[in-house]
N, C-alpha and C positions, 0 to 999 in steps of 0.2 A: 332378827334379820338373818342370822346364820341358818335358822331352821327353814326360812322361806327359800333361801338359796339351795339348801340341801334337797328340799322337796322338788324344786324346779330341775335340778340336776338329776334326781332320781326319775322323774317323769321323762326327761329327755333320754336317759339311758334305757328305760323300759321301752320307749318308742323305737329306739335304734335296734335293740335286741329283737323286738317284734318284727320290724321290717326285714332284718337280716334272716330271721327264721322263716318268714313267709317266702322270701326270695329263694331260699334253699329248698323249701317244699315245692315251689313252682318248678324249679329246675329238675327235681326228681320226678315230678308228674308229667313232664313233657315227653311225648313219645319219640322214639328214634325215627330219623328221617328214612324214607324209602330208599333202597339202593338205586343208583343211577341206571338208566337204560343201557343195554349192551352197546359197546363201542365207545362209551365215554370213559374218561380216565378215573381210576379208583385209587385210593391210598392203600398201599401194601407195604409190608416190612419183610422182605425176603433177602437172604444172603446167598450168594453163589461163589464157588471156588473152582478155578481152572485146575483139572487134574494133572496137566502137563507142567505149567510154570508156577502155579500157586497163586495167581492173581485172584483177588477177592473183589466182588462187586456187590453193592447193596442196592436193591431195587426198591424205590419208594413210591412210584406211580406206574400203573399198568392199565391196559384196557380190559383186563379180566382179573377176577379175584385170585385165580391160580394160573399165572402166565407160563408160557413155555420157557425153558431154560435158555439163556443167551449162549452164543457160541464164542469161544476164544481159542486161539491156537488151532483152529479148524476142528475143534471138538466141543461137544456140549459141556457146559459147566455143571458141577455137582452141587446139589442143594445142601446148604449148611443148615444148622439148627435155626429156627425162627429167631429173629432179633426182637427182644423185648424192650 
């Protein structure tokens, strides 16, 4: 009886490992989506710092992949190192 249970558990484990492996391979084989048309919002991770007061801003969504720097204290903010 114990061997039958062991065989059933082994078959179930093998099936589960197979399904997880196939799902991972499918995820790797899926091509990247095309970038959105111009004018739509895109995800970005850009940090800016005001040279006058030191205020920092993190931009997460923009209409362009490389947006213009925002203004603060009537001056353009400086680009900081990309946020990872």
